[in-house]
N, C-alpha and C positions, 0 to 999 in steps of 0.2 A: 901148508896148504899145496897140495900136488894139483896142478893144473895141467889139464892134456889138450895138446895142440894137433888140432887138426890141418893137415895142411891143405889147400881147398885150392886149385888154381885158377888164374880169369878164364881160361878155356871151357872148365866146367860152368861157370857162370854163364859163357856166352852160350855155349850147347842147350842149356836150361833157359834161356831165354828165347834161342830160335824154335825149342818143342812149343812152349809159350805160344809164340807167335803163330806157328803152325795150327794149334789147337784152336788158339781164338778164332784165325781165319775159316777155317773149317766149320767151328760152330755158327760162324756170319754166314758162311753158305747153306748151310741147314735152315737156319731162322729165315732166309730169304727166299729160299724154293718153297719151304710152309706155308710165308708169306701170302708168295704168285699163287701156289694150289689151293688155299682156303676158300675164298670166294666163289670157285668153281665147283665146289661140293655141293652134293644136295643138303637143302636145312633138314635140321634133325626134326621128328616128330615130336619129342618131348619138346623141345623150345615153341613149336607152333601149337601144338595142344595147351601149353601153360599160357603162351601169349591167348589165343580165342577165350579160352574160358578166364581169365583175368579180366577181359575186355568186356564179358558179358556181366561178370561178376560187380564191375563197377560200372557198367551202365554207359560204357564206351562201345555202343554200338558199331559206330563207324570202323571202329579198327577189328571189330568182331568179325564185321562182313567182309574184310578183306581176306578171310580165312575161308570163305564161302565160295563158289562160283559165280563168276559174274552174273549168269542168266539167271540165278536167284538171289542177287544182293537186295534187289529193291523189293520181292517179296518178304525177306529177312527183316529188313529193317521197319518195312509199313508192321507188321509183325509185333516186333520189338516195342515198336511205338505205341501199339494197343495197349502192350500188358506192361510198361515200365512203371507206371508211377503207382502201383500196386505190388508190386512182385520185388523181393528183396533177396538175393542168394547171398545166406551169413558165410558159407564157407564150399569149398569142393575139394574133392582127393582124389585123385587118379587111381583105381584100384588095379588095372591091369591093361597092359598093353598088348595085342598078337597080331603079329603080322600075317602075312599071307607067303608063300613060299618063295614069290621072287621079292618079296619086299616092296612093294609097290602100293599095297593094299594095307590097313592095318583097322582092326577095332577095338576102342579103347572105352573102358569101363569105368565111367565116373559117377561118383558118390555125391549130390548136391543136398546141402543142408538149406534150408530154405524156407520163407513164411510169405504171407500177405498182409501188408499193412491194414488192410479192411480187417482181417479177422487175427491176424496175432498168434496164429499157431504154427511153431517151428514145424517143422515136415523135413524128408528124409525122401529122396527118390534118387533110383540109380539107374542111369542112362547107358545105350552101347552109341558111341561116336562112331561112323563110319568115316575114314580119311582115305583120299586115294592121293598118290603122289602123281604131279602131272608138271613133268621137268625138273626143275629145281624146288618144287616148293607142294607142300601138302594144302590139300583142298578139303574141306568136312561136306562130305556130299549127305549125310544124313545124321540124325540124332532122335534117337528110339527110346521110349519107355523100357525099362527092364522089370523092374518091382520099385515098391514103395509107391507113396503117393504121386497121382499125376500130377504134373508139373507145367503150368502155361508155359508155350513155347517149346515143348518135346513131344514128339509124335508119339501116341498109343502104337503098340506093334501091328493092330488090324487097321488101322486108321479110324478106331472107334474115337470119335469125340468127348472127352469127358467136361466139355464147359467150352464157352463160348471163344474161350483164349487159347484152349488146348488146342494140339494139332499141329502138323512138320513144321518146324520154322525156316524150313530152307526149300521146300519145294511149293511153288506158286498153285493155287487151287484149280482144277482141272476145269477146263471150260468145253 
């Protein structure tokens, strides 16, 4: 059996160790800088859209209201309180997101699958959610019916009420 001996000096182990320590040290600095910079960035729209629509779907309206401008939160909660006993959102899907040129506004196309307990008929509704970034946070400014069955809590495009529970869930009534 022939064995090949490789001569390795202790200095090569030392050099490799120093190189590894430098690499790990540099990596730690990168992680530290990334961790410090993370919270200062604007909240991603996708996370906000998901948080809002999940909260509405599971009837956590206080959580959803946090994504609505403060001046509209009471109206939003009152309106949701009127419809929550009968309306069930079975599912939703974000179809498309379109940003404006500077990235501070977005229109999000959402498809809802829902039913009323009183009817038991499953319906599809497509809506457009208009989001504005204010500081580091995105806020839902308006939610408008696009197509499909009119859905309680979603404004019709011309302000045409399709029933006592329909209408803009974000804007208080005109006085």
